[in-house]
PDB file of the backbone (N, CA, C, O) and the ligand in Angstrom, with CONECT records:
HET     ZN  A 101       1
ATOM      1  N   MET A   1       5.371 103.801 -33.740  1.00  0.00           N
ATOM      2  CA  MET A   1       5.731 104.418 -32.564  1.00  0.00           C
ATOM      3  C   MET A   1       7.294 104.120 -32.380  1.00  0.00           C
ATOM      4  O   MET A   1       7.708 102.964 -32.302  1.00  0.00           O
ATOM      5  N   GLY A   2       8.042 105.115 -32.323  1.00  0.00           N
ATOM      6  CA  GLY A   2       9.438 105.011 -32.229  1.00  0.00           C
ATOM      7  C   GLY A   2      10.016 104.247 -31.119  1.00  0.00           C
ATOM      8  O   GLY A   2      11.013 103.533 -31.232  1.00  0.00           O
ATOM      9  N   GLU A   3       9.311 104.436 -29.982  1.00  0.00           N
ATOM     10  CA  GLU A   3       9.692 103.812 -28.809  1.00  0.00           C
ATOM     11  C   GLU A   3       9.425 102.123 -28.802  1.00  0.00           C
ATOM     12  O   GLU A   3      10.179 101.403 -28.148  1.00  0.00           O
ATOM     13  N   ALA A   4       8.489 101.655 -29.446  1.00  0.00           N
ATOM     14  CA  ALA A   4       8.345 100.315 -29.613  1.00  0.00           C
ATOM     15  C   ALA A   4       9.468  99.645 -30.573  1.00  0.00           C
ATOM     16  O   ALA A   4      10.055  98.596 -30.307  1.00  0.00           O
ATOM     17  N   GLU A   5       9.639 100.336 -31.592  1.00  0.00           N
ATOM     18  CA  GLU A   5      10.619 100.035 -32.633  1.00  0.00           C
ATOM     19  C   GLU A   5      11.929  99.763 -31.975  1.00  0.00           C
ATOM     20  O   GLU A   5      12.544  98.699 -32.037  1.00  0.00           O
ATOM     21  N   ARG A   6      12.301 100.884 -31.311  1.00  0.00           N
ATOM     22  CA  ARG A   6      13.639 100.902 -30.542  1.00  0.00           C
ATOM     23  C   ARG A   6      13.797  99.752 -29.622  1.00  0.00           C
ATOM     24  O   ARG A   6      14.893  99.230 -29.419  1.00  0.00           O
ATOM     25  N   GLY A   7      12.500  99.293 -28.970  1.00  0.00           N
ATOM     26  CA  GLY A   7      12.644  98.207 -28.104  1.00  0.00           C
ATOM     27  C   GLY A   7      12.898  96.810 -28.801  1.00  0.00           C
ATOM     28  O   GLY A   7      13.682  95.966 -28.366  1.00  0.00           O
ATOM     29  N   GLU A   8      12.122  96.680 -29.952  1.00  0.00           N
ATOM     30  CA  GLU A   8      12.411  95.420 -30.735  1.00  0.00           C
ATOM     31  C   GLU A   8      13.868  95.313 -31.431  1.00  0.00           C
ATOM     32  O   GLU A   8      14.333  94.208 -31.707  1.00  0.00           O
ATOM     33  N   SER A   9      14.494  96.390 -31.673  1.00  0.00           N
ATOM     34  CA  SER A   9      15.681  96.303 -32.310  1.00  0.00           C
ATOM     35  C   SER A   9      16.918  96.403 -31.213  1.00  0.00           C
ATOM     36  O   SER A   9      18.095  96.410 -31.574  1.00  0.00           O
ATOM     37  N   ALA A  10      16.548  96.472 -29.981  1.00  0.00           N
ATOM     38  CA  ALA A  10      17.531  96.531 -29.089  1.00  0.00           C
ATOM     39  C   ALA A  10      18.246  95.420 -29.139  1.00  0.00           C
ATOM     40  O   ALA A  10      17.686  94.329 -29.257  1.00  0.00           O
ATOM     41  N   PRO A  11      19.749  95.558 -29.045  1.00  0.00           N
ATOM     42  CA  PRO A  11      20.668  94.487 -29.118  1.00  0.00           C
ATOM     43  C   PRO A  11      20.399  93.390 -27.993  1.00  0.00           C
ATOM     44  O   PRO A  11      20.016  93.665 -26.856  1.00  0.00           O
ATOM     45  N   ARG A  12      20.647  92.154 -28.455  1.00  0.00           N
ATOM     46  CA  ARG A  12      20.386  91.180 -27.477  1.00  0.00           C
ATOM     47  C   ARG A  12      21.657  90.230 -27.325  1.00  0.00           C
ATOM     48  O   ARG A  12      22.287  89.860 -28.316  1.00  0.00           O
ATOM     49  N   LEU A  13      21.988  89.868 -26.064  1.00  0.00           N
ATOM     50  CA  LEU A  13      23.124  89.075 -25.790  1.00  0.00           C
ATOM     51  C   LEU A  13      22.747  87.576 -25.731  1.00  0.00           C
ATOM     52  O   LEU A  13      21.726  87.252 -25.125  1.00  0.00           O
ATOM     53  N   ARG A  14      23.502  86.674 -26.314  1.00  0.00           N
ATOM     54  CA  ARG A  14      23.401  85.344 -26.103  1.00  0.00           C
ATOM     55  C   ARG A  14      24.347  84.792 -25.170  1.00  0.00           C
ATOM     56  O   ARG A  14      25.564  84.802 -25.350  1.00  0.00           O
ATOM     57  N   ILE A  15      23.732  84.290 -24.124  1.00  0.00           N
ATOM     58  CA  ILE A  15      24.771  83.781 -22.952  1.00  0.00           C
ATOM     59  C   ILE A  15      24.651  82.333 -23.028  1.00  0.00           C
ATOM     60  O   ILE A  15      23.553  81.779 -23.066  1.00  0.00           O
ATOM     61  N   SER A  16      25.890  81.636 -23.054  1.00  0.00           N
ATOM     62  CA  SER A  16      25.763  80.119 -22.894  1.00  0.00           C
ATOM     63  C   SER A  16      25.778  79.654 -21.377  1.00  0.00           C
ATOM     64  O   SER A  16      26.542  80.133 -20.539  1.00  0.00           O
ATOM     65  N   PHE A  17      24.861  78.682 -21.133  1.00  0.00           N
ATOM     66  CA  PHE A  17      24.780  77.950 -19.895  1.00  0.00           C
ATOM     67  C   PHE A  17      24.986  76.540 -20.138  1.00  0.00           C
ATOM     68  O   PHE A  17      24.529  76.030 -21.161  1.00  0.00           O
ATOM     69  N   TRP A  18      25.663  75.835 -19.249  1.00  0.00           N
ATOM     70  CA  TRP A  18      25.992  74.477 -19.317  1.00  0.00           C
ATOM     71  C   TRP A  18      25.455  73.699 -18.067  1.00  0.00           C
ATOM     72  O   TRP A  18      25.758  74.150 -16.963  1.00  0.00           O
ATOM     73  N   CYS A  19      24.777  72.706 -18.134  1.00  0.00           N
ATOM     74  CA  CYS A  19      24.114  71.772 -16.950  1.00  0.00           C
ATOM     75  C   CYS A  19      25.232  70.847 -16.682  1.00  0.00           C
ATOM     76  O   CYS A  19      26.248  70.800 -17.375  1.00  0.00           O
ATOM     77  N   SER A  20      24.998  70.103 -15.630  1.00  0.00           N
ATOM     78  CA  SER A  20      25.955  69.134 -15.175  1.00  0.00           C
ATOM     79  C   SER A  20      25.882  67.981 -16.224  1.00  0.00           C
ATOM     80  O   SER A  20      26.845  67.216 -16.271  1.00  0.00           O
ATOM     81  N   ASN A  21      24.908  67.799 -17.007  1.00  0.00           N
ATOM     82  CA  ASN A  21      24.906  66.675 -18.011  1.00  0.00           C
ATOM     83  C   ASN A  21      25.789  67.256 -19.277  1.00  0.00           C
ATOM     84  O   ASN A  21      26.086  66.508 -20.209  1.00  0.00           O
ATOM     85  N   GLY A  22      26.121  68.407 -19.253  1.00  0.00           N
ATOM     86  CA  GLY A  22      27.010  68.815 -20.611  1.00  0.00           C
ATOM     87  C   GLY A  22      26.140  69.474 -21.695  1.00  0.00           C
ATOM     88  O   GLY A  22      26.592  69.766 -22.802  1.00  0.00           O
ATOM     89  N   HIS A  23      24.705  69.721 -21.269  1.00  0.00           N
ATOM     90  CA  HIS A  23      23.985  70.356 -22.260  1.00  0.00           C
ATOM     91  C   HIS A  23      24.243  71.725 -22.288  1.00  0.00           C
ATOM     92  O   HIS A  23      24.487  72.295 -21.224  1.00  0.00           O
ATOM     93  N   GLU A  24      24.226  72.474 -23.561  1.00  0.00           N
ATOM     94  CA  GLU A  24      24.542  73.783 -23.699  1.00  0.00           C
ATOM     95  C   GLU A  24      23.105  74.488 -24.064  1.00  0.00           C
ATOM     96  O   GLU A  24      22.372  74.020 -24.934  1.00  0.00           O
ATOM     97  N   THR A  25      22.808  75.563 -23.372  1.00  0.00           N
ATOM     98  CA  THR A  25      21.719  76.196 -23.972  1.00  0.00           C
ATOM     99  C   THR A  25      22.112  77.800 -24.018  1.00  0.00           C
ATOM    100  O   THR A  25      22.850  78.336 -23.191  1.00  0.00           O
ATOM    101  N   GLN A  26      21.563  78.388 -24.996  1.00  0.00           N
ATOM    102  CA  GLN A  26      21.940  79.762 -25.205  1.00  0.00           C
ATOM    103  C   GLN A  26      20.670  80.784 -25.184  1.00  0.00           C
ATOM    104  O   GLN A  26      20.269  81.304 -26.225  1.00  0.00           O
ATOM    105  N   PRO A  27      20.120  81.009 -24.019  1.00  0.00           N
ATOM    106  CA  PRO A  27      19.025  82.066 -24.184  1.00  0.00           C
ATOM    107  C   PRO A  27      19.592  83.344 -24.358  1.00  0.00           C
ATOM    108  O   PRO A  27      20.722  83.639 -23.970  1.00  0.00           O
ATOM    109  N   SER A  28      18.795  84.125 -24.955  1.00  0.00           N
ATOM    110  CA  SER A  28      19.284  85.696 -25.209  1.00  0.00           C
ATOM    111  C   SER A  28      18.575  86.628 -24.297  1.00  0.00           C
ATOM    112  O   SER A  28      17.416  86.404 -23.948  1.00  0.00           O
ATOM    113  N   PHE A  29      19.272  87.716 -23.884  1.00  0.00           N
ATOM    114  CA  PHE A  29      18.983  88.607 -23.025  1.00  0.00           C
ATOM    115  C   PHE A  29      19.085  90.087 -23.589  1.00  0.00           C
ATOM    116  O   PHE A  29      20.014  90.408 -24.330  1.00  0.00           O
ATOM    117  N   ALA A  30      18.253  90.830 -23.269  1.00  0.00           N
ATOM    118  CA  ALA A  30      18.497  92.239 -23.534  1.00  0.00           C
ATOM    119  C   ALA A  30      19.847  92.662 -23.162  1.00  0.00           C
ATOM    120  O   ALA A  30      20.341  92.189 -22.138  1.00  0.00           O
ATOM    121  N   SER A  31      20.533  93.540 -23.911  1.00  0.00           N
ATOM    122  CA  SER A  31      22.013  93.810 -23.481  1.00  0.00           C
ATOM    123  C   SER A  31      21.877  94.660 -21.991  1.00  0.00           C
ATOM    124  O   SER A  31      22.786  94.687 -21.162  1.00  0.00           O
ATOM    125  N   ASP A  32      20.865  95.184 -21.865  1.00  0.00           N
ATOM    126  CA  ASP A  32      20.836  95.975 -20.456  1.00  0.00           C
ATOM    127  C   ASP A  32      19.982  95.199 -19.433  1.00  0.00           C
ATOM    128  O   ASP A  32      19.473  95.810 -18.493  1.00  0.00           O
ATOM    129  N   ALA A  33      19.838  94.098 -19.561  1.00  0.00           N
ATOM    130  CA  ALA A  33      19.162  93.226 -18.694  1.00  0.00           C
ATOM    131  C   ALA A  33      20.266  92.558 -17.926  1.00  0.00           C
ATOM    132  O   ALA A  33      21.365  92.313 -18.424  1.00  0.00           O
ATOM    133  N   GLN A  34      19.885  92.240 -16.542  1.00  0.00           N
ATOM    134  CA  GLN A  34      20.789  91.503 -15.830  1.00  0.00           C
ATOM    135  C   GLN A  34      20.669  90.013 -16.063  1.00  0.00           C
ATOM    136  O   GLN A  34      19.587  89.437 -15.949  1.00  0.00           O
ATOM    137  N   THR A  35      21.854  89.363 -16.408  1.00  0.00           N
ATOM    138  CA  THR A  35      21.778  88.000 -16.809  1.00  0.00           C
ATOM    139  C   THR A  35      21.818  87.164 -15.398  1.00  0.00           C
ATOM    140  O   THR A  35      22.599  87.429 -14.484  1.00  0.00           O
ATOM    141  N   PRO A  36      20.869  86.132 -15.373  1.00  0.00           N
ATOM    142  CA  PRO A  36      20.950  85.325 -14.145  1.00  0.00           C
ATOM    143  C   PRO A  36      22.217  84.413 -14.038  1.00  0.00           C
ATOM    144  O   PRO A  36      22.923  84.199 -15.023  1.00  0.00           O
ATOM    145  N   GLU A  37      22.457  83.926 -12.903  1.00  0.00           N
ATOM    146  CA  GLU A  37      23.541  83.112 -12.616  1.00  0.00           C
ATOM    147  C   GLU A  37      23.248  81.748 -13.058  1.00  0.00           C
ATOM    148  O   GLU A  37      24.184  81.073 -13.487  1.00  0.00           O
ATOM    149  N   THR A  38      22.135  81.285 -13.011  1.00  0.00           N
ATOM    150  CA  THR A  38      21.843  80.028 -13.333  1.00  0.00           C
ATOM    151  C   THR A  38      20.509  80.085 -14.305  1.00  0.00           C
ATOM    152  O   THR A  38      19.678  80.989 -14.214  1.00  0.00           O
ATOM    153  N   TRP A  39      20.411  78.931 -15.303  1.00  0.00           N
ATOM    154  CA  TRP A  39      19.335  78.838 -16.086  1.00  0.00           C
ATOM    155  C   TRP A  39      18.904  77.448 -16.119  1.00  0.00           C
ATOM    156  O   TRP A  39      19.763  76.576 -16.248  1.00  0.00           O
ATOM    157  N   ASP A  40      17.604  77.123 -16.010  1.00  0.00           N
ATOM    158  CA  ASP A  40      17.183  75.856 -16.145  1.00  0.00           C
ATOM    159  C   ASP A  40      17.413  75.231 -17.519  1.00  0.00           C
ATOM    160  O   ASP A  40      16.944  75.742 -18.536  1.00  0.00           O
ATOM    161  N   CYS A  41      18.210  74.013 -17.530  1.00  0.00           N
ATOM    162  CA  CYS A  41      18.473  73.433 -18.824  1.00  0.00           C
ATOM    163  C   CYS A  41      17.100  72.853 -19.480  1.00  0.00           C
ATOM    164  O   CYS A  41      16.458  71.942 -18.960  1.00  0.00           O
ATOM    165  N   PRO A  42      16.784  73.421 -20.538  1.00  0.00           N
ATOM    166  CA  PRO A  42      15.570  73.015 -21.452  1.00  0.00           C
ATOM    167  C   PRO A  42      15.562  71.507 -21.630  1.00  0.00           C
ATOM    168  O   PRO A  42      14.458  70.972 -21.733  1.00  0.00           O
ATOM    169  N   ARG A  43      16.631  70.769 -21.679  1.00  0.00           N
ATOM    170  CA  ARG A  43      16.710  69.442 -22.110  1.00  0.00           C
ATOM    171  C   ARG A  43      16.468  68.532 -20.844  1.00  0.00           C
ATOM    172  O   ARG A  43      15.699  67.580 -20.976  1.00  0.00           O
ATOM    173  N   CYS A  44      17.050  68.752 -19.673  1.00  0.00           N
ATOM    174  CA  CYS A  44      16.918  67.880 -18.507  1.00  0.00           C
ATOM    175  C   CYS A  44      16.340  68.497 -17.333  1.00  0.00           C
ATOM    176  O   CYS A  44      15.966  67.834 -16.365  1.00  0.00           O
ATOM    177  N   GLY A  45      16.258  69.820 -17.408  1.00  0.00           N
ATOM    178  CA  GLY A  45      15.701  70.426 -16.166  1.00  0.00           C
ATOM    179  C   GLY A  45      16.663  70.786 -15.119  1.00  0.00           C
ATOM    180  O   GLY A  45      16.305  71.447 -14.145  1.00  0.00           O
ATOM    181  N   PHE A  46      17.920  70.361 -15.286  1.00  0.00           N
ATOM    182  CA  PHE A  46      18.921  70.739 -14.257  1.00  0.00           C
ATOM    183  C   PHE A  46      19.254  72.228 -14.401  1.00  0.00           C
ATOM    184  O   PHE A  46      19.083  72.891 -15.425  1.00  0.00           O
ATOM    185  N   PRO A  47      19.755  72.666 -13.229  1.00  0.00           N
ATOM    186  CA  PRO A  47      20.352  74.110 -13.160  1.00  0.00           C
ATOM    187  C   PRO A  47      21.466  74.122 -14.138  1.00  0.00           C
ATOM    188  O   PRO A  47      22.242  73.169 -14.208  1.00  0.00           O
ATOM    189  N   ALA A  48      21.578  75.242 -14.949  1.00  0.00           N
ATOM    190  CA  ALA A  48      22.858  75.354 -15.714  1.00  0.00           C
ATOM    191  C   ALA A  48      23.422  76.614 -15.386  1.00  0.00           C
ATOM    192  O   ALA A  48      22.683  77.527 -15.018  1.00  0.00           O
ATOM    193  N   GLY A  49      24.826  76.788 -15.489  1.00  0.00           N
ATOM    194  CA  GLY A  49      25.624  77.834 -15.102  1.00  0.00           C
ATOM    195  C   GLY A  49      26.359  78.342 -16.160  1.00  0.00           C
ATOM    196  O   GLY A  49      26.377  77.652 -17.179  1.00  0.00           O
ATOM    197  N   GLN A  50      27.026  79.483 -16.157  1.00  0.00           N
ATOM    198  CA  GLN A  50      27.878  79.971 -17.141  1.00  0.00           C
ATOM    199  C   GLN A  50      29.247  79.538 -17.276  1.00  0.00           C
ATOM    200  O   GLN A  50      29.978  79.827 -18.223  1.00  0.00           O
ATOM    201  N   ASP A  51      29.618  78.689 -16.084  1.00  0.00           N
ATOM    202  CA  ASP A  51      31.007  78.214 -16.121  1.00  0.00           C
ATOM    203  C   ASP A  51      30.920  76.732 -16.652  1.00  0.00           C
ATOM    204  O   ASP A  51      30.419  75.866 -15.936  1.00  0.00           O
ATOM    205  N   ARG A  52      31.398  76.445 -17.885  1.00  0.00           N
ATOM    206  CA  ARG A  52      31.345  75.241 -18.501  1.00  0.00           C
ATOM    207  C   ARG A  52      31.888  74.153 -17.699  1.00  0.00           C
ATOM    208  O   ARG A  52      31.258  73.111 -17.519  1.00  0.00           O
ATOM    209  N   ASP A  53      33.219  74.408 -17.139  1.00  0.00           N
ATOM    210  CA  ASP A  53      33.872  73.448 -16.352  1.00  0.00           C
ATOM    211  C   ASP A  53      33.345  73.145 -15.015  1.00  0.00           C
ATOM    212  O   ASP A  53      33.795  72.178 -14.400  1.00  0.00           O
ATOM    213  N   ASN A  54      32.438  73.884 -14.522  1.00  0.00           N
ATOM    214  CA  ASN A  54      32.105  74.010 -13.128  1.00  0.00           C
ATOM    215  C   ASN A  54      30.479  74.242 -13.067  1.00  0.00           C
ATOM    216  O   ASN A  54      30.019  75.212 -12.464  1.00  0.00           O
ATOM    217  N   PRO A  55      29.663  73.307 -13.719  1.00  0.00           N
ATOM    218  CA  PRO A  55      28.190  73.467 -13.588  1.00  0.00           C
ATOM    219  C   PRO A  55      27.567  73.295 -12.386  1.00  0.00           C
ATOM    220  O   PRO A  55      28.128  72.576 -11.559  1.00  0.00           O
ATOM    221  N   PRO A  56      26.376  73.879 -12.079  1.00  0.00           N
ATOM    222  CA  PRO A  56      25.877  73.813 -10.834  1.00  0.00           C
ATOM    223  C   PRO A  56      25.479  72.254 -10.536  1.00  0.00           C
ATOM    224  O   PRO A  56      25.212  71.437 -11.417  1.00  0.00           O
ATOM    225  N   ASP A  57      25.491  71.987  -9.088  1.00  0.00           N
ATOM    226  CA  ASP A  57      24.954  70.493  -8.922  1.00  0.00           C
ATOM    227  C   ASP A  57      23.615  70.327  -9.314  1.00  0.00           C
ATOM    228  O   ASP A  57      22.778  71.230  -9.341  1.00  0.00           O
ATOM    229  N   PRO A  58      23.421  69.080  -9.637  1.00  0.00           N
ATOM    230  CA  PRO A  58      21.759  68.928  -9.849  1.00  0.00           C
ATOM    231  C   PRO A  58      21.087  68.934  -8.649  1.00  0.00           C
ATOM    232  O   PRO A  58      21.642  68.862  -7.553  1.00  0.00           O
ATOM    233  N   PRO A  59      19.794  69.027  -8.853  1.00  0.00           N
ATOM    234  CA  PRO A  59      18.966  69.290  -7.572  1.00  0.00           C
ATOM    235  C   PRO A  59      18.997  68.018  -6.719  1.00  0.00           C
ATOM    236  O   PRO A  59      18.949  66.902  -7.235  1.00  0.00           O
ATOM    237  N   ARG A  60      19.072  68.200  -5.529  1.00  0.00           N
ATOM    238  CA  ARG A  60      19.241  67.116  -4.648  1.00  0.00           C
ATOM    239  C   ARG A  60      17.958  66.325  -4.178  1.00  0.00           C
ATOM    240  O   ARG A  60      17.400  66.449  -3.087  1.00  0.00           O
ATOM    241  N   THR A  61      17.641  65.580  -5.099  1.00  0.00           N
ATOM    242  CA  THR A  61      16.320  64.612  -4.878  1.00  0.00           C
ATOM    243  C   THR A  61      16.971  63.160  -4.800  1.00  0.00           C
ATOM    244  O   THR A  61      17.624  62.681  -5.728  1.00  0.00           O
ATOM    245  N   GLU A  62      16.736  62.539  -3.648  1.00  0.00           N
ATOM    246  CA  GLU A  62      17.120  61.252  -3.572  1.00  0.00           C
ATOM    247  C   GLU A  62      16.144  60.382  -4.285  1.00  0.00           C
ATOM    248  O   GLU A  62      15.002  60.359  -3.826  1.00  0.00           O
ATOM    249  N   PRO A  63      16.397  59.708  -5.268  1.00  0.00           N
ATOM    250  CA  PRO A  63      15.514  58.941  -6.127  1.00  0.00           C
ATOM    251  C   PRO A  63      15.137  57.561  -5.171  1.00  0.00           C
ATOM    252  O   PRO A  63      16.053  56.875  -4.719  1.00  0.00           O
ATOM    253  N   TYR A  64      14.032  57.305  -4.972  1.00  0.00           N
ATOM    254  CA  TYR A  64      13.395  56.213  -4.277  1.00  0.00           C
ATOM    255  C   TYR A  64      13.961  54.868  -4.648  1.00  0.00           C
ATOM    256  O   TYR A  64      14.162  53.963  -3.838  1.00  0.00           O
ATOM    257  N   LYS A  65      14.220  54.808  -6.037  1.00  0.00           N
ATOM    258  CA  LYS A  65      14.682  53.534  -6.543  1.00  0.00           C
ATOM    259  C   LYS A  65      16.058  53.307  -6.084  1.00  0.00           C
ATOM    260  O   LYS A  65      16.457  52.161  -5.882  1.00  0.00           O
ATOM    261  N   THR A  66      16.862  54.414  -5.895  1.00  0.00           N
ATOM    262  CA  THR A  66      18.332  54.125  -5.401  1.00  0.00           C
ATOM    263  C   THR A  66      18.217  53.476  -3.953  1.00  0.00           C
ATOM    264  O   THR A  66      18.800  52.441  -3.630  1.00  0.00           O
ATOM    265  N   HIS A  67      17.415  54.198  -3.151  1.00  0.00           N
ATOM    266  CA  HIS A  67      17.363  53.622  -1.699  1.00  0.00           C
ATOM    267  C   HIS A  67      16.703  52.326  -1.595  1.00  0.00           C
ATOM    268  O   HIS A  67      17.026  51.527  -0.716  1.00  0.00           O
ATOM    269  N   LEU A  68      15.783  52.080  -2.460  1.00  0.00           N
ATOM    270  CA  LEU A  68      15.313  50.611  -2.473  1.00  0.00           C
ATOM    271  C   LEU A  68      16.353  49.712  -2.767  1.00  0.00           C
ATOM    272  O   LEU A  68      16.582  48.778  -1.999  1.00  0.00           O
ATOM    273  N   ALA A  69      17.054  49.899  -3.863  1.00  0.00           N
ATOM    274  CA  ALA A  69      18.149  49.144  -4.429  1.00  0.00           C
ATOM    275  C   ALA A  69      19.180  48.906  -3.225  1.00  0.00           C
ATOM    276  O   ALA A  69      19.689  47.806  -3.007  1.00  0.00           O
ATOM    277  N   TYR A  70      19.420  50.005  -2.501  1.00  0.00           N
ATOM    278  CA  TYR A  70      20.462  50.039  -1.370  1.00  0.00           C
ATOM    279  C   TYR A  70      19.898  49.040  -0.425  1.00  0.00           C
ATOM    280  O   TYR A  70      20.627  48.102  -0.104  1.00  0.00           O
ATOM    281  N   VAL A  71      18.664  49.117   0.077  1.00  0.00           N
ATOM    282  CA  VAL A  71      18.132  48.220   1.003  1.00  0.00           C
ATOM    283  C   VAL A  71      18.305  46.604   0.530  1.00  0.00           C
ATOM    284  O   VAL A  71      18.791  45.702   1.211  1.00  0.00           O
ATOM    285  N   ARG A  72      17.793  46.517  -0.760  1.00  0.00           N
ATOM    286  CA  ARG A  72      17.711  45.229  -1.274  1.00  0.00           C
ATOM    287  C   ARG A  72      19.195  44.581  -1.192  1.00  0.00           C
ATOM    288  O   ARG A  72      19.363  43.416  -0.832  1.00  0.00           O
ATOM    289  N   GLU A  73      20.211  45.409  -1.544  1.00  0.00           N
ATOM    290  CA  GLU A  73      21.568  45.050  -1.670  1.00  0.00           C
ATOM    291  C   GLU A  73      22.090  44.540  -0.343  1.00  0.00           C
ATOM    292  O   GLU A  73      22.734  43.497  -0.233  1.00  0.00           O
ATOM    293  N   ARG A  74      21.766  45.351   0.666  1.00  0.00           N
ATOM    294  CA  ARG A  74      22.054  45.020   2.033  1.00  0.00           C
ATOM    295  C   ARG A  74      21.471  43.745   2.469  1.00  0.00           C
ATOM    296  O   ARG A  74      22.141  42.892   3.052  1.00  0.00           O
ATOM    297  N   ARG A  75      20.115  43.600   2.164  1.00  0.00           N
ATOM    298  CA  ARG A  75      19.530  42.181   2.637  1.00  0.00           C
ATOM    299  C   ARG A  75      20.068  41.051   1.928  1.00  0.00           C
ATOM    300  O   ARG A  75      20.284  40.006   2.541  1.00  0.00           O
ATOM    301  N   SER A  76      20.316  41.158   0.650  1.00  0.00           N
ATOM    302  CA  SER A  76      21.001  40.085  -0.088  1.00  0.00           C
ATOM    303  C   SER A  76      22.387  39.723   0.412  1.00  0.00           C
ATOM    304  O   SER A  76      22.808  38.566   0.396  1.00  0.00           O
ATOM    305  N   ASP A  77      23.096  40.796   0.871  1.00  0.00           N
ATOM    306  CA  ASP A  77      24.324  40.504   1.606  1.00  0.00           C
ATOM    307  C   ASP A  77      24.331  39.786   2.879  1.00  0.00           C
ATOM    308  O   ASP A  77      25.190  38.969   3.211  1.00  0.00           O
ATOM    309  N   ALA A  78      23.239  40.171   3.623  1.00  0.00           N
ATOM    310  CA  ALA A  78      22.967  39.505   4.852  1.00  0.00           C
ATOM    311  C   ALA A  78      22.448  38.092   4.625  1.00  0.00           C
ATOM    312  O   ALA A  78      22.861  37.165   5.321  1.00  0.00           O
ATOM    313  N   ASP A  79      21.637  37.933   3.753  1.00  0.00           N
ATOM    314  CA  ASP A  79      21.140  36.483   3.325  1.00  0.00           C
ATOM    315  C   ASP A  79      22.333  35.656   2.839  1.00  0.00           C
ATOM    316  O   ASP A  79      22.390  34.450   3.080  1.00  0.00           O
ATOM    317  N   GLY A  80      23.279  36.296   2.161  1.00  0.00           N
ATOM    318  CA  GLY A  80      24.348  35.656   1.545  1.00  0.00           C
ATOM    319  C   GLY A  80      25.280  35.095   2.610  1.00  0.00           C
ATOM    320  O   GLY A  80      25.741  33.956   2.545  1.00  0.00           O
ATOM    321  N   GLU A  81      25.559  36.043   3.698  1.00  0.00           N
ATOM    322  CA  GLU A  81      26.296  35.713   4.829  1.00  0.00           C
ATOM    323  C   GLU A  81      25.775  34.568   5.676  1.00  0.00           C
ATOM    324  O   GLU A  81      26.511  33.766   6.251  1.00  0.00           O
ATOM    325  N   ALA A  82      24.394  34.549   5.711  1.00  0.00           N
ATOM    326  CA  ALA A  82      23.783  33.527   6.542  1.00  0.00           C
ATOM    327  C   ALA A  82      23.813  32.161   5.614  1.00  0.00           C
ATOM    328  O   ALA A  82      23.974  31.123   6.255  1.00  0.00           O
ATOM    329  N   ILE A  83      23.707  32.063   4.512  1.00  0.00           N
ATOM    330  CA  ILE A  83      23.657  31.102   3.724  1.00  0.00           C
ATOM    331  C   ILE A  83      25.249  30.497   3.767  1.00  0.00           C
ATOM    332  O   ILE A  83      25.446  29.292   3.930  1.00  0.00           O
ATOM    333  N   LEU A  84      26.098  31.242   3.642  1.00  0.00           N
ATOM    334  CA  LEU A  84      27.596  30.973   3.637  1.00  0.00           C
ATOM    335  C   LEU A  84      27.762  30.340   5.024  1.00  0.00           C
ATOM    336  O   LEU A  84      28.349  29.262   5.117  1.00  0.00           O
ATOM    337  N   ALA A  85      27.253  30.982   6.145  1.00  0.00           N
ATOM    338  CA  ALA A  85      27.584  30.463   7.449  1.00  0.00           C
ATOM    339  C   ALA A  85      27.083  29.038   7.820  1.00  0.00           C
ATOM    340  O   ALA A  85      27.636  28.264   8.602  1.00  0.00           O
ATOM    341  N   GLU A  86      25.851  28.813   7.067  1.00  0.00           N
ATOM    342  CA  GLU A  86      25.227  27.597   7.249  1.00  0.00           C
ATOM    343  C   GLU A  86      26.002  26.484   6.533  1.00  0.00           C
ATOM    344  O   GLU A  86      26.198  25.362   6.998  1.00  0.00           O
ATOM    345  N   ALA A  87      26.432  26.954   5.300  1.00  0.00           N
ATOM    346  CA  ALA A  87      27.159  25.979   4.647  1.00  0.00           C
ATOM    347  C   ALA A  87      28.546  25.664   5.258  1.00  0.00           C
ATOM    348  O   ALA A  87      28.994  24.523   5.146  1.00  0.00           O
ATOM    349  N   LEU A  88      29.126  26.467   5.793  1.00  0.00           N
ATOM    350  CA  LEU A  88      30.362  26.307   6.530  1.00  0.00           C
ATOM    351  C   LEU A  88      30.047  25.327   7.773  1.00  0.00           C
ATOM    352  O   LEU A  88      30.814  24.396   8.019  1.00  0.00           O
ATOM    353  N   ALA A  89      28.961  25.553   8.502  1.00  0.00           N
ATOM    354  CA  ALA A  89      28.587  24.757   9.572  1.00  0.00           C
ATOM    355  C   ALA A  89      28.298  23.376   9.117  1.00  0.00           C
ATOM    356  O   ALA A  89      28.693  22.423   9.788  1.00  0.00           O
ATOM    357  N   LYS A  90      27.617  23.206   7.992  1.00  0.00           N
ATOM    358  CA  LYS A  90      27.425  21.861   7.546  1.00  0.00           C
ATOM    359  C   LYS A  90      28.758  21.141   7.291  1.00  0.00           C
ATOM    360  O   LYS A  90      28.936  19.992   7.694  1.00  0.00           O
ATOM    361  N   LEU A  91      29.684  21.825   6.622  1.00  0.00           N
ATOM    362  CA  LEU A  91      30.822  21.269   6.246  1.00  0.00           C
ATOM    363  C   LEU A  91      31.604  20.872   7.514  1.00  0.00           C
ATOM    364  O   LEU A  91      32.380  19.920   7.439  1.00  0.00           O
ATOM    365  N   ARG A  92      31.464  21.481   8.571  1.00  0.00           N
ATOM    366  CA  ARG A  92      32.191  21.140   9.773  1.00  0.00           C
ATOM    367  C   ARG A  92      31.305  20.125  10.619  1.00  0.00           C
ATOM    368  O   ARG A  92      31.666  19.763  11.739  1.00  0.00           O
ATOM    369  N   GLY A  93      30.187  19.706  10.058  1.00  0.00           N
ATOM    370  CA  GLY A  93      29.373  18.749  10.919  1.00  0.00           C
ATOM    371  C   GLY A  93      28.736  19.279  11.934  1.00  0.00           C
ATOM    372  O   GLY A  93      28.389  18.534  12.851  1.00  0.00           O
ATOM    373  N   GLU A  94      28.470  20.571  11.982  1.00  0.00           N
ATOM    374  CA  GLU A  94      27.796  21.244  13.166  1.00  0.00           C
ATOM    375  C   GLU A  94      26.362  21.149  13.049  1.00  0.00           C
ATOM    376  O   GLU A  94      25.716  21.364  14.074  1.00  0.00           O
ATOM    377  N   ILE A  95      25.745  20.865  11.987  1.00  0.00           N
ATOM    378  CA  ILE A  95      24.324  20.722  11.810  1.00  0.00           C
ATOM    379  C   ILE A  95      23.871  19.171  11.476  1.00  0.00           C
ATOM    380  O   ILE A  95      22.684  18.898  11.301  1.00  0.00           O
TER     381      ILE A  95
HETATM  382 ZN    ZN A 101      20.797  69.368 -19.283  1.00  0.00          ZN2+
END
């Protein structure tokens, strides 16, 4: 079938996409196909764009760990201040 052969030999374009981690991926597209603005990076799953210097932002998923670390940091700061205040009070003979 001439039609199928023509489809298989259709020229394909390789388009480079870069994600915010600097990974490059080069999916190929049929020359008459519309190329998407972004492409999912096959290595890290982040969206990748055609502008190497300005890749799309990574998906905004707030990692639970970071939030927990933030809370812990705050708590230890507060504890540290309390301990310091107590130590100062002892030095001054207030306790
Ligand atoms: Zn990536």
